[in-house]
N, C-alpha and C positions, 0 to 999 in steps of 0.2 A: 442687564441681568448678568450675574457672574456665571462664567462658563464652568461646566463640570469637567472639561478637558484638562488633564494635568499639564503643567508647564512643560514645554518641549524639551528644555534642558534637564528635566528631572530624571530622565533615563535615556540610555543610548538607543539609536535606531534599531538595533538588534532586538530590543525588548519592547518595540512599539506595536508589534502585532504577532500573533501566535505562529504564523507560518514562517517567520524569519528564523528564530532559533531552532525550531524543530525540523524544518527542511534542511537547514545547514548541518546541524549536529547529527541528525538522522542519516544524512547522506555520507558524512564522514565515517560514521559507525558502520554503515552498510559496506563500505570499501574495506575499512580496517578489520571488521569481523572476518571477512574472507581471507585477508592477508594473514591473520592469526590462525585461522582454522586449518589451513593446509598443512603447516608444520605440526599442529596439534594432532591431526589425523595420522600423520606419518610417524608420530611418536618423538619428534624432535623438539617439541615445546611442551613443557609441563605447566599446569595451572594449579591453583588452590581451589578449584571448583569441584563440587560433588557430582556435577553432570559429566557424562561421557562426552568425548569430542563431538560425536554426531548430535547428541541432545543439546549440547551447548550451541552448536551451529544453528539448529532449528529454533531454539529459544531466542537467541539474540537477533535473528532476522525477523521473527514473528512478533516477539514482545519487546524487542529493542527498536529495530528499524521501523517495522510496520506501525507499531503503536505510536512512535514519534510522528510519522507522517499523518496518520489519522488525527492525532491531536492537533497538529498544525492546521490541517484542513478545517476541523470543527471550530477551533478558536477563531478562525478567519471567517467562516461561513455564518456562524451563529449571530454575530452582530448585524450581518446583512438581513438575516431572517427576523430579528427582533427589534432592530433599530436602536439597540443599546450600545454603549461603549464597549470596545473589546477588552479582554483581559490583557493587561500590559504592565510594564514596570515591575515592582517587587512581587506581585502575585504570579506574574509570568515567570520571573526568575525562580520563584519557589517551585513551580512545576518543572522547570528545566533541572533544578537541583535534585528533585525527586527522581526524575528519569535517569540522571547520571548516577545517583545512589543505587538504583536498581542494577545498572551495569557493573558497578563495583561489587555489589553484594553477590551477584552471580559468579563473578571471577574469584571471589574469596569465600565462597559459601562453605568450603570445608573448614575454614577457620571460624566463621560466624555460626555455623550450625544451620540445618535446613529450615528450621522454623523462622529464625531471624532473617535468613536470606529471602524466604518466601514473603514475609511481611514487608520488608523493605522494597522488594521487587514489585509486589502487587499494589503497593500504596499509590504508585503513580497513576495507573489506569483507574483505580477507584476515585482518586482525586479529580481526574479528568471527567469521569462520568458524572460525579456529583456537581462539579462546576458547570458542566453543560446542562444538566437537568435544572439547576437553579436559574440559569440564564433563560432557558426556554420557558420555564414556568412563569418567572417574573415578567418576561416579555409576552406572555400569553400566546406563544407561537405553537399551539397544540399539535398541528399537523406534522411538525418535524420531530415530535417525540419518538416516532418510530425509528429515527436514525440512531437513537440510543440503544436499541435492541442489539444490533451487532457489536456495538462498543461494550455493552455489558457482557455479551457472550465472549468477547476477547478477554475481558477481565476474569471471567469465570474459568476460561481455558487456561489462563496464566496460573491461577491458584491450583487448578487440577493438574497442571503440568508438574508442579513441584511434588504433589501427592503421588502421582503416577511414578515419577522417577524414584521417589523414596521407597514406596511400598510394593511396587509391581515390577520395577526394573525396565519399564518401557514407557513411551510417551505418545503412542500412536493416537489414542482417542483425543487427548487434549491438543495435539498438533493438528489433527484433522479439523477439530472444532475451530481453532484459530484461523486455519486456511478458509474454512467455510464462512466465518465471519467476514474475512477480508473480501471474499468473492461476492457475498451478498451486498456489501457496501459498493463494490464496483458495479453490480447489476442495478442497484437502486440509484446511486448518484451518477455513475457513468451513463446509465440509461436515460438520464435527463439532460446532462450537459452535452453529450456527444451529438445527438440530433439537433439540439438547440444551437450550439456553436456552428455546426455544419450548415444549418439553414441560414444563419446570419451571414456567413461567408459566401455561400452559393448565391444568395439573392443579389449580393453586390458584385461578386467576381465572376461567377459562372452560371448564369441563369439557365434553368432547365428543370430537371427532376429534383424535387426537394425531399428531405427525410420525412418519414411519417412521424408526427408528434406522439408523445407518450399517451397511450390510451389503455383500454382494458386488456388488450392482448399483452402489453408489456407487464401489466400487473399480474396476469395469469402466469406468464413466464417466470416472474420472480417467485411467485408462490410455489410453483412446481419445482423450480430449481432449489429453493430453500428446503423443501421437503426431501428432495433427492440428496442434498448435501447433509442433512441431518441423518438420513438413513446410512449414508456413507460413513459418517462420523461414528455411529453406533455399531454398524455392521458392515465394514468395508469390503467383506468378501461374500456378503449375502446376495443371492440372485435378484431379490427384490430391489436392493440398492443399485445393483448394476443396471437393471431395466429402467429404473427411474432416472439414473444418470444419463443413459443413452437418450431417453425422451427429452430430458432437459437440454442435452447437447443440440438436438435437432431444433428445439424451440428457440434456443439462443442464436443458432446460426440463421434461422429465419428472421429473428429480431434484428440481427446485425445487417442483414441484406436490405432491410427497409430504410437504412440510414444513408444510402447513396455515398458510401465511403470512397468508392473508386473515382468519384468526381473531385476528390480533394488532393490528388497526387501532386499538385503544384504548391501545396502549402503543408510542409512537414509537421508543423505544430498541430494541425488537424488530422492529418493522415495517421500519425502515431496513435491517436486515440482509437481509431478504427482497428489498426493492426494489433494493438494491445488487447482489444476486446476479442479478437479472433482466438486468442489463447484460452478464453473462457469455454466456448463450446469444444475446442480441441482437448482441453484438459478433462472436461466432463465426459467426452466420448472415450478417451483413453482409459480413464479411471473406471468408467462403466464397463467397458469390454474386459478389463482386468478383473473386475469383480465377478463377471459372468464366467470367466475362464482364467483361473490363476496362472495357467501356463502361457497365456497370451503375451504378457511381458511383466517385468517387476513393477510393483506399485509405485516405486520411487520415480518411475518415468512420468506418470501423470502428476505426481506431487510437484515435480520441478517445472512442468509446463504451467501449473498453477502459480508456483512461487516466483519463478524467474519471468515467465512470459506474461501472465495476467497481472500479478501483483507488482512485480518489478517494473515492467514497461508502463503500466497504467499510472503508477505513482510517480515515475519520472515525468511522464507526459503532463500530469496534473500539476506537479510542482513547478515545471518550467512555465506553464501557462499562467498559473496563479502568481508566480514571482513577477513575470512581465506585467500582468494586469494590475497588481496591487502596489507596484513600485512606479507606475506611470510610464513604463517603457513600451515600445512598439511590440505588438503581438506578432512577431515573425521570427522563425527559427534561423539563426545564422549557421555558419559552417561547424562551429564547435558543438552546438546543440544537435545538429544532424548527426555528427559523429557519436554523440552520447546515445541517441536513439538507435543508430545502427548497431552499436556495441551490445546494447541490452537485447535487441531483437535477435541477434546472432547467438548470444549466450544461451538462449532457451533451447534451440534445436541441438546445439552441441552437448548440452547437459542431458538432453533426452537420449542422444546417441551414446553418451557415456554410461547411461543406465542400462542400455541394451548390450553394450560391449565393455563391461567393467575391466577387462584385461587391458584395454587401450586407455591407460591412465592419462595419456596426452590430451584426450578429449575432455576429461575432467579439468585438467589444468588450463586448457584453452578457454573453456567456459568460464572458469573462475577469473582468469585474466581479463576477459571481456567484461564481466560483471564489475570488477574493480575499476577498469578503465571508464565504464559508464558512470559510476558514481563519483570517482575522482574527477572525471571530466565535468560532471554537473557542479561539483564544488568549485572548480577552477572558473567555470563560466558564470556562475551565479553568486559566488561569495560576495562580490562587490555590491551587487544589487540588494542582497539580503542584509548587509551590514551598513548600508548608507541610507541617507534620507531619501524619501520619495522624490522622483523627478517632477518638477512643477508642471511641465507641459510635455506631451508626448514628443518624442524625437521626430524630426521630419523624415519623410520617406513614404513607404507604402502605408496604406490605410490599415488600421488595426482590424483584427478578426472580430 
C-alpha cells in the first residue's frame, strides 16, 4: 500500500512538525522583542508602528510569542489526538510566513494603516484555529474541541487589541483577555500533564505519595478560575472580580498541592512545571487583592506575575520537554536547561519588585536581562534538536521521564 507520508527529502527537518519552527522562532522573538523594547521605552529607538512602546511590548509577547508557542503545541498535540498526519512541509511553512508577516505588519503599521496591519496580524491565529478545527473534526476527536475555545479567545483578543488601540487609546481589556486565554490553557493542559508526568516519574524513581489524577475538583477549579478571569477582563477593578480571583487563587493553590511537586526536586524538567504553576495562584491572588483595593499595589505587578512567571516559565518548561520527547532525546535537563529555568523564575519576582519600586529602574533592566538570557539560552540549547532529524534511538544514560 502506498504511504501517505511525504518523502523525507521533500522538506527540511525544521518543517517536519509544528513545534520545531514555532518553538524556535517564537523563542528568538521573545528575546529580541525585549532587546528592542527597552530602547523603545527610553525613546532611543523609533519604529513605524502605530502602537505605543508599552502596547507594542504587550502585543508582541502575547500575540507574537505566546501565539507561536500555542500553535507549536497544538500542531504537535493534535496528530496524537486524532491519529492523522501532522501539518508539515509547505502548509507549515505557510503558517510560519503568516506569523512573520504579522510581526512585520505591526512594526510598520503606521505605513500600512491600522486596518491592513490588523488583517495581516490577525490572519495567523485565524488560520491556526481553522486548521486545528478541521483536523479535530475530520479526526472525530470531539472532546478536544474545548481546547479551541481559548485559542479563539486569543484570536478575538488580537482583533480587539487593534480596535482598542485605534479608537480608545488603551488596550487593557484585550490584553487581559489574551492573558486569561493563556492562563486557561495552562490550567487545562498543565493540569493534565503535570500530575501525569509526575506520577510516571515517581512510580519509577521515588516511590511514595503520588499526584491526585485529574478529577471533578480540577474541573471545578478551571470553571471558577475562568469565570474569575472573565470578570477581571471586563471589570478589573470591580470588587466581585477581586473576590472571585482570590477564591480562584486558593483553589489553584490547593490543586497544586495535590500534585506532590516537592518530591520532584531531583528532576528539574519536572520541578519547573510545578514552580511555573505556582505563579498561577500567585498572580490570581495579587490581581484579586489589587481589584479589592486599588491602593494595594499597581495592577502591572499581577500582570507580570502572570506573563513572566506563569506563561513565560510554563511555556519554556513545555517547550523543553516537548523538544526532548519529540526528537528522540533523553528527557533530562542538563546544565544549560537548568540555567534557562533559573533565569525565567528569577525574572518574575524582579519584575514584580520593579512594579512596586518604579524608581529603581535597575530592577526592570535586571528582569529584562534574565528574560532575554532565558530565551536566548533556550535557542542555544535547543536549536540543534529543533532543526535536525529525530534521533533514531534515545541516548544512553538515565531513563526518560
